[in-house]
C-alpha positions as CSV (number, residue, x, y, z in Angstrom):
1,X,3.1,3.3,-34.0
2,X,6.3,5.0,-35.1
3,X,6.4,8.8,-34.4
4,X,7.5,9.5,-37.9
5,X,4.5,7.7,-39.3
6,X,2.2,9.5,-36.9
7,X,3.6,12.8,-38.0
8,X,3.2,11.9,-41.7
9,X,-0.4,10.9,-41.2
10,X,-1.2,14.0,-39.2
11,X,0.3,16.2,-41.9
12,X,-1.6,14.5,-44.6
13,X,-4.8,15.0,-42.6
14,X,-4.1,18.7,-42.2
15,X,-3.4,19.1,-45.9
16,X,-6.6,17.2,-46.7
17,X,-8.7,19.3,-44.3
18,X,-7.2,22.5,-45.8
19,X,-8.2,21.3,-49.3
20,X,-11.8,21.0,-48.3
21,X,-14.2,23.8,-49.3
22,X,-15.8,25.9,-46.6
23,X,-19.1,24.0,-46.6
24,X,-17.3,20.7,-46.0
25,X,-15.1,22.2,-43.2
26,X,-18.3,23.6,-41.6
27,X,-19.9,20.1,-41.7
28,X,-16.9,18.7,-39.8
29,X,-17.1,21.5,-37.2
30,X,-20.8,21.2,-36.7
31,X,-20.4,17.5,-35.9
32,X,-17.8,18.1,-33.2
33,X,-18.6,16.0,-30.1
34,X,-21.3,13.9,-31.8
35,X,-21.5,10.1,-31.7
36,X,-20.1,10.1,-35.3
37,X,-16.9,11.8,-34.2
38,X,-16.5,9.7,-31.1
39,X,-16.6,6.6,-33.3
40,X,-14.0,8.1,-35.7
41,X,-11.7,8.7,-32.7
42,X,-12.0,5.0,-31.8
43,X,-11.4,4.0,-35.4
44,X,-8.2,6.0,-36.0
45,X,-4.9,5.0,-34.3
46,X,-4.3,6.5,-30.9
47,X,-2.3,9.7,-31.1
48,X,-3.3,10.7,-34.6
49,X,-6.0,13.2,-33.6
50,X,-4.3,14.4,-30.4
51,X,-4.1,18.2,-30.6
52,X,-5.9,18.5,-33.9
53,X,-9.0,20.6,-34.1
54,X,-11.1,21.9,-36.9
55,X,-12.1,24.9,-34.7
56,X,-15.6,26.0,-33.6
57,X,-18.6,26.1,-35.9
58,X,-18.8,29.5,-37.6
59,X,-22.6,30.0,-37.7
60,X,-23.4,29.1,-34.1
61,X,-23.4,31.8,-31.4
62,X,-22.1,30.6,-28.0
63,X,-24.0,31.6,-24.9
64,X,-22.2,34.3,-22.9
65,X,-21.7,33.6,-19.2
66,X,-20.4,35.4,-16.2
67,X,-19.2,39.0,-16.5
68,X,-19.4,38.8,-20.3
69,X,-23.2,39.0,-20.1
70,X,-23.3,42.5,-18.9
């Protein structure tokens, strides 16, 4: 796939994500790492999602480990 096309698709995906409301963005974040997102990664052309992230879910506390637990 041509690099210009990859960049154009990535930019459109970023714009589309930014146009989602907060509830829709959180839905994507909450499904990170699930079977659903793994299938989407197989469906989309290689290189499109590289380096893109919707961030971590906002309402889920992460377990503290190591020295941060003190």
